[in-house]
N, CA, C and O atoms as a GROMACS GRO file, in nm:
protein
  336
    1MET      N    1 -24.412  14.769  -4.752
    1MET     CA    2 -24.476  14.899  -4.768
    1MET      C    3 -24.611  14.895  -4.698
    1MET      O    4 -24.690  14.803  -4.717
    2TYR      N    5 -24.635  14.995  -4.618
    2TYR     CA    6 -24.762  15.010  -4.549
    2TYR      C    7 -24.839  15.127  -4.612
    2TYR      O    8 -24.779  15.225  -4.655
    3THR      N    9 -24.970  15.114  -4.615
    3THR     CA   10 -25.057  15.223  -4.658
    3THR      C   11 -25.161  15.244  -4.549
    3THR      O   12 -25.226  15.149  -4.505
    4TYR      N   13 -25.176  15.369  -4.507
    4TYR     CA   14 -25.270  15.404  -4.401
    4TYR      C   15 -25.368  15.506  -4.457
    4TYR      O   16 -25.327  15.610  -4.510
    5GLN      N   17 -25.496  15.477  -4.446
    5GLN     CA   18 -25.601  15.571  -4.489
    5GLN      C   19 -25.625  15.671  -4.377
    5GLN      O   20 -25.668  15.635  -4.268
    6THR      N   21 -25.596  15.797  -4.405
    6THR     CA   22 -25.609  15.900  -4.303
    6THR      C   23 -25.755  15.937  -4.279
    6THR      O   24 -25.842  15.908  -4.361
    7ARG      N   25 -25.779  16.001  -4.165
    7ARG     CA   26 -25.913  16.045  -4.128
    7ARG      C   27 -25.907  16.186  -4.070
    7ARG      O   28 -25.824  16.215  -3.984
    8GLY      N   29 -25.995  16.272  -4.119
    8GLY     CA   30 -26.007  16.406  -4.061
    8GLY      C   31 -25.903  16.507  -4.104
    8GLY      O   32 -25.891  16.612  -4.043
    9VAL      N   33 -25.827  16.477  -4.210
    9VAL     CA   34 -25.723  16.568  -4.258
    9VAL      C   35 -25.731  16.581  -4.410
    9VAL      O   36 -25.806  16.509  -4.476
   10CYS      N   37 -25.654  16.674  -4.464
   10CYS     CA   38 -25.656  16.698  -4.609
   10CYS      C   39 -25.593  16.583  -4.688
   10CYS      O   40 -25.642  16.548  -4.796
   11SER      N   41 -25.485  16.525  -4.636
   11SER     CA   42 -25.425  16.412  -4.707
   11SER      C   43 -25.519  16.292  -4.697
   11SER      O   44 -25.596  16.279  -4.601
   12GLN      N   45 -25.512  16.206  -4.795
   12GLN     CA   46 -25.603  16.092  -4.801
   12GLN      C   47 -25.539  15.960  -4.759
   12GLN      O   48 -25.607  15.868  -4.715
   13ALA      N   49 -25.406  15.952  -4.774
   13ALA     CA   50 -25.337  15.829  -4.739
   13ALA      C   51 -25.190  15.859  -4.712
   13ALA      O   52 -25.136  15.959  -4.758
   14ILE      N   53 -25.127  15.769  -4.637
   14ILE     CA   54 -24.984  15.777  -4.610
   14ILE      C   55 -24.923  15.642  -4.646
   14ILE      O   56 -24.972  15.537  -4.604
   15ASN      N   57 -24.816  15.645  -4.723
   15ASN     CA   58 -24.739  15.526  -4.754
   15ASN      C   59 -24.604  15.537  -4.683
   15ASN      O   60 -24.547  15.645  -4.675
   16PHE      N   61 -24.554  15.425  -4.632
   16PHE     CA   62 -24.424  15.425  -4.567
   16PHE      C   63 -24.373  15.283  -4.556
   16PHE      O   64 -24.448  15.186  -4.570
   17GLU      N   65 -24.244  15.272  -4.531
   17GLU     CA   66 -24.180  15.143  -4.507
   17GLU      C   67 -24.128  15.142  -4.365
   17GLU      O   68 -24.090  15.246  -4.310
   18LEU      N   69 -24.126  15.025  -4.307
   18LEU     CA   70 -24.074  15.005  -4.173
   18LEU      C   71 -23.969  14.895  -4.182
   18LEU      O   72 -24.002  14.781  -4.213
   19ALA      N   73 -23.844  14.930  -4.157
   19ALA     CA   74 -23.734  14.834  -4.167
   19ALA      C   75 -23.741  14.732  -4.052
   19ALA      O   76 -23.818  14.748  -3.958
   20GLU      N   77 -23.658  14.630  -4.062
   20GLU     CA   78 -23.654  14.525  -3.959
   20GLU      C   79 -23.625  14.582  -3.820
   20GLU      O   80 -23.673  14.531  -3.720
   21ASP      N   81 -23.545  14.690  -3.816
   21ASP     CA   82 -23.511  14.751  -3.688
   21ASP      C   83 -23.610  14.860  -3.647
   21ASP      O   84 -23.583  14.941  -3.559
   22ASN      N   85 -23.726  14.861  -3.713
   22ASN     CA   86 -23.835  14.956  -3.685
   22ASN      C   87 -23.799  15.102  -3.716
   22ASN      O   88 -23.853  15.194  -3.654
   23THR      N   89 -23.708  15.123  -3.811
   23THR     CA   90 -23.682  15.258  -3.856
   23THR      C   91 -23.774  15.290  -3.973
   23THR      O   92 -23.812  15.202  -4.051
   24VAL      N   93 -23.810  15.417  -3.984
   24VAL     CA   94 -23.907  15.465  -4.082
   24VAL      C   95 -23.836  15.506  -4.210
   24VAL      O   96 -23.732  15.572  -4.206
   25HIS      N   97 -23.894  15.466  -4.324
   25HIS     CA   98 -23.835  15.499  -4.453
   25HIS      C   99 -23.943  15.529  -4.557
   25HIS      O  100 -24.054  15.476  -4.551
   26ASN      N  101 -23.908  15.616  -4.651
   26ASN     CA  102 -23.990  15.644  -4.769
   26ASN      C  103 -24.133  15.686  -4.738
   26ASN      O  104 -24.228  15.634  -4.796
   27VAL      N  105 -24.148  15.779  -4.645
   27VAL     CA  106 -24.280  15.831  -4.612
   27VAL      C  107 -24.329  15.920  -4.725
   27VAL      O  108 -24.258  16.010  -4.769
   28SER      N  109 -24.451  15.895  -4.770
   28SER     CA  110 -24.513  15.983  -4.869
   28SER      C  111 -24.662  15.994  -4.839
   28SER      O  112 -24.728  15.898  -4.801
   29PHE      N  113 -24.712  16.115  -4.856
   29PHE     CA  114 -24.852  16.145  -4.832
   29PHE      C  115 -24.922  16.163  -4.965
   29PHE      O  116 -24.863  16.218  -5.058
   30TYR      N  117 -25.045  16.118  -4.975
   30TYR     CA  118 -25.128  16.141  -5.093
   30TYR      C  119 -25.226  16.253  -5.059
   30TYR      O  120 -25.315  16.236  -4.975
   31GLY      N  121 -25.208  16.367  -5.125
   31GLY     CA  122 -25.290  16.483  -5.096
   31GLY      C  123 -25.231  16.563  -4.982
   31GLY      O  124 -25.126  16.526  -4.927
   32GLY      N  125 -25.296  16.671  -4.945
   32GLY     CA  126 -25.249  16.754  -4.836
   32GLY      C  127 -25.153  16.862  -4.882
   32GLY      O  128 -25.141  16.888  -5.001
   33CYS      N  129 -25.084  16.923  -4.788
   33CYS     CA  130 -24.990  17.033  -4.814
   33CYS      C  131 -24.858  16.974  -4.862
   33CYS      O  132 -24.774  16.935  -4.781
   34ASN      N  133 -24.840  16.969  -4.990
   34ASN     CA  134 -24.731  16.898  -5.053
   34ASN      C  135 -24.594  16.927  -4.992
   34ASN      O  136 -24.524  16.834  -4.950
   35GLY      N  137 -24.554  17.053  -4.986
   35GLY     CA  138 -24.421  17.086  -4.936
   35GLY      C  139 -24.402  17.050  -4.790
   35GLY      O  140 -24.300  16.993  -4.753
   36ASN      N  141 -24.500  17.081  -4.707
   36ASN     CA  142 -24.491  17.049  -4.564
   36ASN      C  143 -24.481  16.899  -4.542
   36ASN      O  144 -24.404  16.853  -4.458
   37LEU      N  145 -24.560  16.824  -4.616
   37LEU     CA  146 -24.561  16.680  -4.595
   37LEU      C  147 -24.436  16.612  -4.648
   37LEU      O  148 -24.390  16.512  -4.593
   38LYS      N  149 -24.379  16.666  -4.756
   38LYS     CA  150 -24.249  16.616  -4.802
   38LYS      C  151 -24.144  16.642  -4.696
   38LYS      O  152 -24.058  16.557  -4.670
   39GLY      N  153 -24.151  16.760  -4.633
   39GLY     CA  154 -24.057  16.793  -4.526
   39GLY      C  155 -24.068  16.698  -4.409
   39GLY      O  156 -23.966  16.655  -4.355
   40ILE      N  157 -24.188  16.665  -4.369
   40ILE     CA  158 -24.208  16.570  -4.258
   40ILE      C  159 -24.145  16.436  -4.294
   40ILE      O  160 -24.076  16.375  -4.213
   41GLY      N  161 -24.171  16.391  -4.417
   41GLY     CA  162 -24.112  16.264  -4.462
   41GLY      C  163 -23.960  16.264  -4.454
   41GLY      O  164 -23.900  16.165  -4.413
   42ARG      N  165 -23.898  16.375  -4.492
   42ARG     CA  166 -23.752  16.385  -4.486
   42ARG      C  167 -23.702  16.389  -4.342
   42ARG      O  168 -23.600  16.330  -4.310
   43LEU      N  169 -23.775  16.460  -4.256
   43LEU     CA  170 -23.733  16.473  -4.117
   43LEU      C  171 -23.737  16.340  -4.042
   43LEU      O  172 -23.652  16.315  -3.956
   44VAL      N  173 -23.833  16.255  -4.073
   44VAL     CA  174 -23.846  16.129  -3.999
   44VAL      C  175 -23.770  16.014  -4.065
   44VAL      O  176 -23.764  15.904  -4.010
   45GLU      N  177 -23.712  16.037  -4.182
   45GLU     CA  178 -23.638  15.931  -4.253
   45GLU      C  179 -23.529  15.874  -4.163
   45GLU      O  180 -23.444  15.947  -4.112
   46GLY      N  181 -23.532  15.742  -4.146
   46GLY     CA  182 -23.432  15.672  -4.067
   46GLY      C  183 -23.452  15.677  -3.916
   46GLY      O  184 -23.373  15.618  -3.842
   47MET      N  185 -23.556  15.747  -3.871
   47MET     CA  186 -23.581  15.754  -3.726
   47MET      C  187 -23.652  15.629  -3.677
   47MET      O  188 -23.719  15.559  -3.753
   48ASP      N  189 -23.635  15.601  -3.549
   48ASP     CA  190 -23.708  15.493  -3.485
   48ASP      C  191 -23.857  15.525  -3.486
   48ASP      O  192 -23.897  15.636  -3.450
   49ALA      N  193 -23.939  15.430  -3.527
   49ALA     CA  194 -24.082  15.454  -3.543
   49ALA      C  195 -24.148  15.497  -3.412
   49ALA      O  196 -24.232  15.586  -3.413
   50GLN      N  197 -24.111  15.436  -3.300
   50GLN     CA  198 -24.173  15.474  -3.173
   50GLN      C  199 -24.136  15.617  -3.134
   50GLN      O  200 -24.218  15.688  -3.076
   51LYS      N  201 -24.015  15.659  -3.166
   51LYS     CA  202 -23.973  15.797  -3.140
   51LYS      C  203 -24.060  15.894  -3.220
   51LYS      O  204 -24.100  15.999  -3.169
   52VAL      N  205 -24.087  15.861  -3.348
   52VAL     CA  206 -24.172  15.945  -3.432
   52VAL      C  207 -24.313  15.951  -3.375
   52VAL      O  208 -24.374  16.058  -3.370
   53VAL      N  209 -24.366  15.837  -3.332
   53VAL     CA  210 -24.499  15.834  -3.270
   53VAL      C  211 -24.502  15.928  -3.149
   53VAL      O  212 -24.593  16.009  -3.135
   54ASP      N  213 -24.402  15.916  -3.064
   54ASP     CA  214 -24.397  15.998  -2.942
   54ASP      C  215 -24.388  16.148  -2.974
   54ASP      O  216 -24.448  16.230  -2.905
   55LEU      N  217 -24.313  16.183  -3.078
   55LEU     CA  218 -24.296  16.323  -3.115
   55LEU      C  219 -24.420  16.385  -3.179
   55LEU      O  220 -24.453  16.501  -3.152
   56LEU      N  221 -24.491  16.308  -3.263
   56LEU     CA  222 -24.598  16.364  -3.345
   56LEU      C  223 -24.739  16.342  -3.289
   56LEU      O  224 -24.833  16.412  -3.328
   57LYS      N  225 -24.754  16.246  -3.201
   57LYS     CA  226 -24.886  16.212  -3.147
   57LYS      C  227 -24.953  16.334  -3.084
   57LYS      O  228 -24.892  16.404  -3.003
   58GLY      N  229 -25.078  16.357  -3.121
   58GLY     CA  230 -25.156  16.464  -3.061
   58GLY      C  231 -25.142  16.599  -3.128
   58GLY      O  232 -25.206  16.695  -3.086
   59THR      N  233 -25.059  16.610  -3.232
   59THR     CA  234 -25.044  16.736  -3.304
   59THR      C  235 -25.176  16.772  -3.370
   59THR      O  236 -25.237  16.688  -3.436
   60GLN      N  237 -25.222  16.895  -3.353
   60GLN     CA  238 -25.348  16.940  -3.411
   60GLN      C  239 -25.322  17.034  -3.528
   60GLN      O  240 -25.217  17.098  -3.535
   61CYS      N  241 -25.417  17.042  -3.618
   61CYS     CA  242 -25.413  17.134  -3.732
   61CYS      C  243 -25.529  17.231  -3.714
   61CYS      O  244 -25.645  17.195  -3.735
   62GLY      N  245 -25.496  17.354  -3.676
   62GLY     CA  246 -25.603  17.452  -3.652
   62GLY      C  247 -25.696  17.403  -3.544
   62GLY      O  248 -25.652  17.366  -3.435
   63MET      N  249 -25.826  17.404  -3.574
   63MET     CA  250 -25.926  17.360  -3.478
   63MET      C  251 -25.957  17.210  -3.488
   63MET      O  252 -26.038  17.158  -3.412
   64LYS      N  253 -25.893  17.142  -3.583
   64LYS     CA  254 -25.916  16.998  -3.598
   64LYS      C  255 -25.850  16.923  -3.482
   64LYS      O  256 -25.748  16.967  -3.430
   65PRO      N  257 -25.908  16.812  -3.441
   65PRO     CA  258 -25.849  16.734  -3.331
   65PRO      C  259 -25.729  16.649  -3.375
   65PRO      O  260 -25.667  16.582  -3.293
   66THR      N  261 -25.696  16.653  -3.504
   66THR     CA  262 -25.585  16.574  -3.558
   66THR      C  263 -25.512  16.656  -3.663
   66THR      O  264 -25.548  16.771  -3.688
   67SER      N  265 -25.410  16.598  -3.723
   67SER     CA  266 -25.332  16.663  -3.828
   67SER      C  267 -25.263  16.554  -3.908
   67SER      O  268 -25.269  16.436  -3.872
   68CYS      N  269 -25.199  16.592  -4.016
   68CYS     CA  270 -25.123  16.492  -4.093
   68CYS      C  271 -25.010  16.430  -4.010
   68CYS      O  272 -24.991  16.309  -4.017
   69PRO      N  273 -24.934  16.510  -3.932
   69PRO     CA  274 -24.834  16.446  -3.846
   69PRO      C  275 -24.896  16.351  -3.743
   69PRO      O  276 -24.841  16.244  -3.718
   70ASP      N  277 -25.010  16.388  -3.685
   70ASP     CA  278 -25.079  16.301  -3.591
   70ASP      C  279 -25.123  16.173  -3.661
   70ASP      O  280 -25.114  16.064  -3.604
   71GLN      N  281 -25.171  16.186  -3.784
   71GLN     CA  282 -25.213  16.068  -3.859
   71GLN      C  283 -25.093  15.977  -3.889
   71GLN      O  284 -25.107  15.854  -3.887
   72LEU      N  285 -24.976  16.036  -3.916
   72LEU     CA  286 -24.856  15.955  -3.934
   72LEU      C  287 -24.824  15.879  -3.806
   72LEU      O  288 -24.785  15.763  -3.812
   73SER      N  289 -24.838  15.944  -3.691
   73SER     CA  290 -24.812  15.875  -3.565
   73SER      C  291 -24.908  15.757  -3.548
   73SER      O  292 -24.867  15.651  -3.500
   74LYS      N  293 -25.033  15.774  -3.586
   74LYS     CA  294 -25.131  15.666  -3.576
   74LYS      C  295 -25.096  15.552  -3.673
   74LYS      O  296 -25.109  15.434  -3.639
   75ALA      N  297 -25.051  15.589  -3.792
   75ALA     CA  298 -25.012  15.488  -3.893
   75ALA      C  299 -24.894  15.405  -3.843
   75ALA      O  300 -24.894  15.283  -3.854
   76LEU      N  301 -24.795  15.473  -3.790
   76LEU     CA  302 -24.677  15.402  -3.739
   76LEU      C  303 -24.710  15.316  -3.618
   76LEU      O  304 -24.661  15.204  -3.606
   77ALA      N  305 -24.793  15.367  -3.528
   77ALA     CA  306 -24.834  15.289  -3.411
   77ALA      C  307 -24.908  15.163  -3.454
   77ALA      O  308 -24.886  15.056  -3.397
   78ALA      N  309 -24.995  15.175  -3.554
   78ALA     CA  310 -25.068  15.057  -3.604
   78ALA      C  311 -24.972  14.956  -3.666
   78ALA      O  312 -24.987  14.836  -3.646
   79ALA      N  313 -24.873  15.004  -3.740
   79ALA     CA  314 -24.775  14.914  -3.802
   79ALA      C  315 -24.692  14.843  -3.696
   79ALA      O  316 -24.664  14.723  -3.707
   80LEU      N  317 -24.652  14.916  -3.593
   80LEU     CA  318 -24.575  14.856  -3.484
   80LEU      C  319 -24.659  14.751  -3.411
   80LEU      O  320 -24.610  14.644  -3.376
   81GLU      N  321 -24.785  14.783  -3.387
   81GLU     CA  322 -24.874  14.689  -3.320
   81GLU      C  323 -24.894  14.563  -3.404
   81GLU      O  324 -24.897  14.451  -3.352
   82GLN      N  325 -24.908  14.582  -3.534
   82GLN     CA  326 -24.925  14.469  -3.626
   82GLN      C  327 -24.804  14.377  -3.622
   82GLN      O  328 -24.818  14.255  -3.633
   83ARG      N  329 -24.687  14.434  -3.606
   83ARG     CA  330 -24.564  14.355  -3.598
   83ARG      C  331 -24.553  14.279  -3.468
   83ARG      O  332 -24.484  14.177  -3.460
   84GLY      N  333 -24.621  14.327  -3.366
   84GLY     CA  334 -24.619  14.260  -3.236
   84GLY      C  335 -24.508  14.306  -3.154
   84GLY      O  336 -24.491  14.261  -3.041
   0.00000   0.00000   0.00000
């Protein structure tokens, strides 16, 4: 289980699992837009982590330079980097 402390968004943290084959599982956000973030977690369930990073990276929320999906991409990229 990985926990990522978000920055610049309404949610405060993201929890997720990364399987041996780098697929994403059990994404949950602490805080933020509950329904939307549950939906994101369901949509990325079982997807390849790098594919999720590529899809969500750079997504903005209003005038903010980041968003919860962008923060998820950063969390997954950090986890992939940590794995080597």
